[in-house]
N, C-alpha and C positions, 0 to 999 in steps of 0.2 A: 346579904341581900334578901329581901322579902319577896313574896309572890306579887304583891301589889307593885313593887318597884320594877318588876320584869314585864308587867302588862303594858301594852301601849295605851296612851291616853285616849279616852273616849269622849266624844261630843255627840250630842243628839243630831240627827239629820235635820236639814232645813224643812220648812213646812211643805214645800212642793214635793220633796222626796217622800215624806210621810204620807201625803195625800195619794201619791202614786202607789205606794205600798198597799194602802188600804182600799184603793179603787180598782187595782188590777187583780183579777182572780189569781189566787195562789193556794198552795197547800199549807194549811196552818194546823199545827198540833196544839190542842187545847188541854194543857196539863190540869188534872183535877176536875175534868168535865163531869158534871153530875147529870144523872138521868131525871132529877127532880126539876120540873119546869120553874119552880119558885126560886131556884138557886141562880146566882149571877153567872156562874160558869156555864150553865145550860143556856141562859138567855143570850150570852155573848156568842156562844157557838151557833145558836140558831140564827142570830143576826148575820154572822159571817157566812153561814151556809146560804141564807136567803139572798145575800149580796153576790153569790156566785162562787165563793171560795170553796175549796175542798177542805173539809174539816176532818181531823183525825183525833178523836177523843183519846185521852190518856188517863186511865184510871184502873188500878189493879183490882178494883172491886166490882167492875161492870163488864158485861159481855158486849153491850151495844148501847149507843146513845145517839138519838136523832137519826136512827136507821143506819148508822155507821158502825163498823166493828171497832171495839175499844181495845187498846193495847195497854199492857201493864206498865210499860215504861218507854221512854224515847228510844232506847236501843232496839226495841222489838219492832219498830215501824219499818216495813220493808221497802218503802218508797222515799225519795228525797223530800224533805220538808223545807219550805221556804222561810217559815216563821214559827216561833214557839210563843204561845200566850199562856 
C-alpha cells in the first residue's frame, strides 16, 4: 500500500465555499512571504491583509514582513491558522 492509496480522495470546494473562505477574515500563513514589495508573495500577503485577514509571514530569513512578525516555519506559529498559502 502506498501513501497515496491511504489518503482520502480530494475534490475542490464549490465556488460558494471558496468565496466564503476568501471573504471571511481568517488567519492565513503565507509561506515564503517576501519583504520585497515587487515579489508576488508580498503582494498577495498585502492584499489579504488589506481585505481584513490576519497574515502570518513564514520565512526563515526575515524578522518582519508588512509589520507582522515572521516565523521560520509553520510549526513555530503560536496561534491557530485557518489557511496556508
